[in-house]
C-alpha atoms as one frame of an Amber mdcrd trajectory, in Angstrom:
protein
  54.649 151.031 167.844  54.788 154.728 168.544  50.941 154.935 168.225  50.649
 152.218 170.903  52.989 154.114 173.194  51.105 157.397 172.929  47.711 155.802
 173.551  48.457 153.062 176.039  50.822 154.595 178.563  48.957 156.347 181.382
  51.998 157.730 183.119  53.041 161.308 183.571  54.646 163.177 180.725  58.105
 162.756 182.294  57.620 159.026 182.679  56.394 158.746 179.113  59.439 160.612
 177.870  61.745 158.359 179.888  60.131 155.181 178.540  60.196 156.450 174.983
  63.844 157.458 175.312  64.777 154.041 176.714  62.939 152.147 173.973  64.440
 154.400 171.313  67.951 153.759 172.627  67.300 150.000 172.763  65.941 149.996
 169.229  68.904 152.025 167.985  71.419 149.654 169.586  69.576 146.645 168.155
  69.571 148.121 164.648  73.251 149.037 164.982  74.124 145.488 166.053  72.227
 144.079 163.074  73.989 146.528 160.764  77.431 145.627 162.099  76.623 141.919
 161.769  75.496 142.412 158.176  78.611 144.493 157.473  80.800 141.767 158.981
  79.142 139.108 156.808  79.584 141.276 153.726  83.247 141.917 154.602  83.865
 138.184 155.097  82.254 137.432 151.761  84.399 140.090 150.113  87.517 138.562
 151.658  86.732 135.118 150.238  88.766 134.473 147.128  87.871 132.417 144.083
  91.096 130.956 142.724  91.136 128.647 139.698  94.072 126.418 138.765  94.075
 125.185 135.157  96.416 122.514 133.856  96.603 121.108 130.331  96.366 117.315
 130.621  99.582 115.475 129.652 100.310 118.520 127.534 103.159 117.163 125.413
 101.324 113.912 124.725  98.064 115.749 123.977  99.816 117.946 121.403 101.344
 114.896 119.724  97.930 113.204 119.632  96.397 116.375 118.215  98.912 116.383
 115.359  98.877 112.575 114.972  95.374 111.252 115.853  96.503 107.627 115.469
  98.351 108.009 118.779  95.132 108.515 120.758  94.370 105.738 123.222  97.866
 104.246 122.963 100.794 104.187 125.411 102.904 107.138 124.282 106.237 108.308
 125.678 107.610 111.767 124.888 111.356 112.304 125.207 114.727 111.266 123.874
 114.537 108.293 121.549 117.693 106.566 122.816 117.945 104.359 125.900 120.039
 107.096 127.505 117.150 109.551 127.260 114.508 110.454 129.823 110.706 110.429
 129.699 109.502 114.043 129.469 105.821 113.091 129.478 103.691 110.006 129.027
 100.078 109.185 128.213  97.658 107.861 130.816  97.759 104.522 128.997 101.526
 104.348 129.624 101.094 105.385 133.263  99.025 102.266 133.803 102.285 100.306
 133.374 104.046 102.328 136.066 105.761 104.787 133.729 106.111 108.385 134.896
 107.859 111.625 133.923 111.634 111.879 134.511 111.972 108.080 134.381 114.937
 106.760 132.336 113.675 105.811 128.885 115.336 102.416 129.126 113.313 101.531
 132.233 110.112 102.922 130.723 110.509 100.722 127.649 111.080  97.717 129.859
 107.883  98.428 131.826 105.877  99.167 128.704 107.358  97.282 125.716 104.553
  98.362 123.370 105.000 102.064 124.083 105.294 104.427 121.141 108.220 106.813
 121.613 107.814 110.288 120.140 110.579 112.871 120.057 109.470 116.127 121.653
 108.563 119.032 119.362 109.066 121.897 121.783 108.524 124.526 119.115 105.001
 123.214 118.657 104.434 123.066 122.414 105.495 126.681 122.824 103.188 127.725
 119.990 100.102 126.063 121.487 100.989 127.299 124.966 100.827 130.854 123.603
  97.429 130.169 122.017  96.007 128.976 125.348  97.585 131.953 127.117  95.912
 134.372 124.704  92.490 132.783 125.272  92.859 133.068 129.044  94.171 136.629
 128.813  91.116 137.703 126.819  88.627 136.259 129.298  89.826 136.787 132.873
  90.715 139.813 135.013  93.941 138.429 136.557  95.966 135.351 135.633  99.394
 133.902 136.372 101.202 131.607 133.961 103.145 129.377 136.328 104.563 127.105
 133.620 104.156 126.280 129.947 100.956 124.328 130.672  99.707 125.668 134.040
  97.746 128.778 134.963  96.294 130.370 138.099  93.272 132.651 137.680  91.790
 135.009 140.270  88.031 135.344 139.759  87.353 136.892 143.178  84.302 139.144
 143.073  83.033 137.788 139.757  80.113 136.065 141.509  78.372 139.442 141.636
  78.054 139.397 137.869  78.527 135.796 136.771  79.075 132.581 138.735  82.816
 131.956 139.079  82.499 128.213 138.628  80.306 128.669 135.570  82.766 131.202
 134.189  85.695 128.794 134.651  83.684 125.949 133.112  82.915 127.962 129.997
  86.551 129.065 129.718  87.695 125.453 129.926  85.268 124.423 127.200  86.395
 127.299 125.003  90.064 126.331 125.337  89.297 122.746 124.347  87.068 123.850
 121.471  89.603 126.291 120.000  92.744 124.210 120.514  91.553 120.611 120.656
  93.526 120.139 123.877  92.047 118.618 127.061  92.395 120.790 130.156  91.347
 120.327 133.784  90.767 122.815 136.565  90.240 123.035 140.287  88.581 125.928
 142.092  88.743 126.956 145.744  89.686 129.867 147.950  93.461 129.499 147.448
  96.165 128.306 145.081  97.227 125.195 147.004  93.794 123.606 147.321  92.912
 124.516 143.734  96.086 122.856 142.420  95.396 119.670 144.382  91.770 119.723
 143.179  92.976 119.926 139.577  95.091 116.825 140.092  92.112 114.965 141.505
  89.897 116.104 138.608  92.244 114.815 135.897  91.992 113.744 133.209  89.827
 116.297 131.420  87.708 117.170 134.460  86.950 119.898 136.957  86.278 120.174
 140.678  85.150 122.881 143.090  86.056 122.863 146.789  83.620 125.065 148.700
  84.763 127.444 151.412  85.141 125.590 154.705  85.635 122.164 153.092  89.350
 122.512 152.381  90.597 120.357 155.275  88.078 117.562 154.735  88.937 117.486
 151.018  92.680 117.225 151.665  92.537 114.872 154.678  92.247 111.462 152.928
  94.848 112.224 150.255  98.457 110.959 150.344 100.897 113.489 151.811 102.748
 113.458 148.470  99.819 115.398 146.999 100.811 118.531 148.917 102.594 120.931
 146.548 106.290 121.304 147.490 106.415 117.834 149.085 108.971 115.969 146.988
 110.019 112.357 147.097 112.648 112.867 149.819 110.288 114.802 152.088 107.524
 112.253 151.534 109.907 109.428 152.465 110.986 111.276 155.598 107.376 111.806
 156.658 106.638 108.180 155.904 109.353 107.081 158.339 107.457 109.129 160.947
 104.284 107.210 160.159 102.793 110.052 158.148 101.021 108.674 155.077  97.906
 110.848 154.777  97.479 114.608 154.866  95.046 114.151 157.751  97.955 113.099
 159.960  99.813 116.319 159.184  96.665 118.286 159.986  96.579 116.737 163.470
 100.276 117.283 164.159 101.437 120.342 166.125 103.016 122.871 163.790 105.998
 123.017 166.178 106.732 119.347 165.470 106.733 119.949 161.709 109.055 122.908
 162.240 111.446 120.843 164.364 111.661 118.170 161.672 111.665 120.251 158.480
 112.385 123.799 159.578 110.545 126.622 157.806 109.441 124.183 155.102 107.679
 122.202 157.818 105.573 125.233 158.710 104.733 125.821 155.047 103.750 122.172
 154.550 101.593 122.220 157.697  99.762 125.318 156.460  99.165 123.786 153.032
  97.951 120.540 154.621  95.388 122.574 156.545  94.247 124.354 153.398  95.862
 127.658 154.379  97.484 129.628 151.569  97.333 133.409 151.190  99.692 133.511
 148.207  98.278 135.964 145.651  97.881 135.284 141.959 100.783 137.204 140.457
  99.696 138.988 137.263 101.524 137.440 134.338 103.883 139.794 132.566 105.870
 138.585 129.591 108.231 141.548 129.883 109.935 140.067 132.944 113.560 139.290
 132.208 116.981 138.348 133.534 120.045 140.071 132.161 123.727 140.761 132.661
 126.299 142.882 130.854 129.965 143.841 130.888 131.488 147.271 130.235 135.178
 147.012 129.368 137.915 149.146 130.876 139.389 149.241 127.375 137.406 148.802
 124.183 138.128 145.490 122.465 137.827 143.717 119.150 139.051 140.341 120.412
 136.352 138.009 119.051 137.568 134.999 121.008 137.415 136.959 124.254 133.972
 138.396 123.450 132.549 134.949 122.753 134.011 133.575 125.974 132.179 136.365
 127.818 128.939 135.480 126.078 129.349 131.832 127.098 130.075 132.751 130.721
 127.243 135.293 130.991 124.752 132.949 129.349 125.794 130.100 131.618 125.347
 132.359 134.648 121.854 133.425 133.583 120.849 129.840 132.787 121.846 128.835
 136.321 119.782 131.736 137.661 116.801 130.531 135.605 117.023 127.048 137.065
 117.533 128.408 140.575 114.268 130.307 140.240 112.525 127.368 138.541 111.983
 129.335 135.344 112.262 128.906 131.587 112.972 131.506 128.932 111.569 131.826
 125.428 113.603 134.790 124.160 117.351 135.526 124.012 118.707 139.034 123.371
 122.282 140.106 122.657 123.352 143.732 123.113 126.455 145.448 121.735 127.644
 149.017 122.349 130.440 150.208 120.091 133.237 152.608 121.042 131.286 155.487
 119.483 128.353 154.611 121.820 126.159 153.273 119.011 124.074 150.548 120.626
 122.534 147.593 118.786 120.476 144.626 119.939 119.037 141.553 118.317 116.806
 138.867 119.752 115.375 135.493 118.896 112.327 133.627 120.163 113.079 130.047
 121.134 111.146 127.170 122.665 110.968 127.456 126.460 114.189 126.195 128.018
 116.777 126.686 130.745 119.351 124.432 129.083 122.883 125.900 129.132 123.981
 124.562 125.784 120.785 125.492 123.945 120.994 129.063 125.225 124.737 129.377
 124.640 124.430 128.207 121.035 121.635 130.695 120.345 123.484 133.563 122.046
 126.606 132.930 119.958 124.513 132.780 116.772 122.966 136.137 117.615 126.348
 137.681 118.322 127.690 136.517 114.940 124.614 137.992 113.295 124.818 141.309
 115.161 128.567 142.005 115.088 129.126 142.975 111.475 130.901 146.350 111.714
 134.218 145.098 113.102 134.510 148.178 115.291 135.843 148.320 118.830 133.261
 147.250 121.406 132.880 148.897 124.833 129.948 146.845 126.196 128.284 143.502
 125.638 125.131 142.095 127.268 122.872 139.042 127.346 119.211 139.035 128.336
 116.547 136.339 128.728 112.900 137.375 128.577 109.389 135.890 128.232 109.952
 133.931 131.417 107.608 131.333 132.858 107.893 128.843 135.697 108.593 125.232
 134.854 112.070 124.135 135.867 113.901 121.965 133.362 110.954 120.071 131.912
 111.752 121.028 128.319 115.381 119.939 128.605 114.218 116.352 128.989 113.688
 116.181 125.218 117.369 116.637 124.449 119.316 115.603 127.531 120.254 112.137
 128.603 119.764 111.032 132.181 123.507 111.511 132.729 123.406 115.072 131.385
 120.455 116.002 133.609 122.263 114.609 136.645 125.371 116.568 135.620 123.378
 119.809 135.486 121.831 119.063 138.859 125.225 118.278 140.396 126.778 121.456
 138.975 123.880 123.580 140.204 124.141 122.005 143.649 127.823 122.990 143.811
 127.058 126.531 142.666 124.366 126.969 145.292 126.721 125.764 147.991 130.022
 127.367 146.934 128.953 130.229 144.677 127.942 130.512 141.035 131.569 130.777
 139.833 132.682 127.599 141.633 132.218 125.516 138.491 131.962 126.669 134.891
 132.909 125.882 131.308 136.598 126.277 130.531 135.864 128.649 127.668 134.238
 131.066 130.086 136.985 131.161 132.712 138.418 134.406 131.284 135.319 136.154
 132.513 135.342 136.999 136.212 131.718 136.521 137.164 130.114 139.604 138.679
 126.533 140.537 139.264 125.032 143.481 137.377 121.768 145.308 137.409 119.962
 144.609 134.129 121.541 146.427 131.182 122.944 149.370 133.158 126.555 148.332
 133.499 126.574 148.783 137.289 128.374 146.174 139.361 126.506 144.961 142.463
């Protein structure tokens, strides 16, 4: 180009210089524009996330089938064995009869008379959940354990070294190979779409939703498929003529806000495939705790146990309020001479008041052997995961579950001390920072 300029232009030196300067400036601007465009594309690509949602298929049933192969291919119900119990989980064969989780066992047996009822073995479920967690932890950069059988994985940037979808596929196969449990996953640019994709891929499948296809993937699905849309919300939307997610996508966000408040905005965003929620790195050291420092040291065993009941009940309510389960209970004692002792016990994941209270009292009896005056006592729950009250369904009747829900509803409305066990009424509920004795 420059050779052509020097040999073809027959203008004066000044004119030549002017032309060359103009062409140089034009070329520079063109190259800069191309560079900025390339940089913008690279930045956009870097901003694209690769989020995987993995969910063990009918986890409780799958574990029972793993331990008892004769159950495979049969309608299986997991839960309490009496008519007063509730279905904690059911096989796909049982679902074909209309059975679903949280259904009263009596109704489930009526719908599916040939169903095999298996009492839940939550110790075994917790054990296998930990095995799956360890496999995921060894193979991914960032993961979040959202419940005993659900995981979110952030593989953003892994495409530079290894295809994200291929990576997730191999991880899924490894989990099944090492545990014998079926697991499904969905992959997209955010947690909401990936979770929905997992549901559509079940059982024992996988699905990838490419960037830009989120809305078209969600559009034909029932509105109930949107995470956080429960039965009541779905019924309300149905009265408005909203059956499919596509309808929500076409609605003005202001209308959703007017009908459902802030939740309406959140649902509208999810329906449109918008979710910037990060994958929160899983940390088993997360805990909830409370403690009491006495004005006067005490040796009153009855009083101490009533405190343990009240504090445990308070923490259990906090677990359920945050939709969490605990797998470890710790009791702490500080004697009058400031010697401090703790003991803990791993338990199956739960947020059940009575289960936690019984274990806390057992630990106290085990720990308090010196019969010295006590100046402080504390209770802590750790190894927390999301999951609500799913494990409680093994032990509780439908009436007991409704009682818990009614009590929690009252506490949320009138305060956490508005209703409590009589044995814990001696303890004036106060909020403390974990294990530091400071009232908040």
